[in-house]
C-alpha positions, -999 to 999 in steps of 0.1 A, spaced: -153 232 -518 -119 219 -503 -93 239 -500 -75 232 -537 -112 244 -549 -126 209 -555 -163 198 -551 -162 174 -524 -187 144 -527 -209 160 -502 -210 187 -518 -219 172 -550 -241 154 -531 -260 182 -518 -258 197 -555 -276 165 -573 -302 169 -547 -307 205 -550 -310 200 -595 -325 173 -594 -346 162 -561 -332 130 -555 -313 124 -522 -284 106 -527 -255 98 -501 -220 100 -511 -219 61 -509 -248 56 -532 -240 45 -566 -250 70 -596 -243 69 -632 -221 95 -651 -245 119 -657 -257 124 -624 -219 129 -614 -217 152 -639 -246 173 -620 -227 168 -591 -195 180 -599 -205 205 -624 -191 191 -654 -206 178 -685 -217 140 -689 -198 134 -720 -164 147 -701 -173 126 -669 -174 94 -690 -145 103 -705 -128 106 -677 -143 72 -665 -132 53 -693 -93 68 -683 -97 60 -647 -109 25 -654 -81 20 -682 -50 30 -661 -57 16 -630 -65 -23 -618 -96 -9 -592 -133 -24 -592 -147 11 -600 -164 24 -624 -180 -3 -637 -197 -2 -673 -234 -8 -668 -251 -13 -702 -238 21 -718 -230 42 -687 -205 42 -660 -219 35 -626 -197 41 -590 -205 61 -554 -198 98 -552 -169 90 -532 -153 68 -565 -165 98 -587 -147 123 -564 -115 104 -571 -124 102 -608 -128 136 -614 -101 150 -589 -75 123 -587 -47 127 -562 -17 127 -590 -35 152 -607 -12 182 -614 -17 219 -623 -3 228 -657 31 255 -654 22 291 -656 27 305 -685 51 335 -687 34 370 -696 46 394 -714 
C-alpha cells in the first residue's frame, strides 16, 4: 500500500494472481469484476466508478465492451483512486 493507504496497480495484480490464479501485469486489460477483486471492491461499485470516470472526463479509458468496462490495471488505479479525491472533513465529537 502507498502512504495514503491505497492499493497500487502492482499490488492489485498480485492480489488477483493469489485469488484467481491468473497472471496480470499492471499494463494488461482487465474487466471491472477482476479490477474489483484486485482493489478489494465489489464489481458493481467498480462499474459505477468507471461510468462516473467516463462521464466526467474526456479520457480514452475505461472502454465499454459489451456490458462490462475494460481498462488496464494502471488506469483502474486512477479510476478507483482519482488524484482529485479528497477526504471528508472529520465530524466533531461530543
